[in-house]
Phi, psi and omega in degrees: 000141181295307184228147179278136175288166176286158177288163181293341183275341175297148181282344174284153177306155174302313182219134182303324180300336182290350182264351185220174171302160182307143185263344183272338179231157176294140178265089189289333181294336181298328180295328182267315189299307184304302178303323175298320178292317183289318182255344182094152179286342181291328176304319186284318175303314180298313180294319184285333172292314179300312176302316177302315181295319180298316182294321177295321175299312177305317180294324179291317182295319184292323183297342179271004183265136180297138179085340186278137170234123176288116183273320177222121176292163189306127170245111194052246185242030178238138170209170192219142181212173177190168177282131178235115170223169175286107180202179181286154184297326180296311180291335179291316180295321181292325179297309184295318180298312181299318174303308178305319182290319178300312180302311184285337174296334184286340171078007179277323182226159176232114175257155182240154177265166171206155173198164178273134186298134174066016175237103171309142174086009180254002181291128182219176186242136180250129166252126184238110181254107187215333181297144187288347182265002181269120178229179189300324173303311177298321177294323181292325179294318180290323173293318172301323173293322174300312180302315184293315179294321176301320176296320181288324183276336176265003179051055178241154175264000000 
């Protein structure tokens, strides 16, 4: 044995690791546990409720924009949309890729894509409103970016 353990009669713990989170891996639960203990669960519930309402509001705003089709309405704070026009599935995917890139290049929001594997025409854009830094002003900026990007890709003034 490399080191001898302390005797059972000592007042020190048998092993120092027994006093703290595991030392060989990151203790990820601490990031959740500590804020809940510090702020209380109500603060988390209130923020989640706010983000859900914000997602519902954003989805409603986007549904009023020409060419936008809501693919999946808000589930908690996530929903999906895309440009929908009569075109081939492959060209729709390309158009929505370009649309997403134009939105993200503006830098106010960061949206992510998804699609069903091996199914042309399923490329869509996901908006997930969850960061504690995201507020209505940020979403309003994002919606303006989306409106601007749609004008660019649809070649409208």
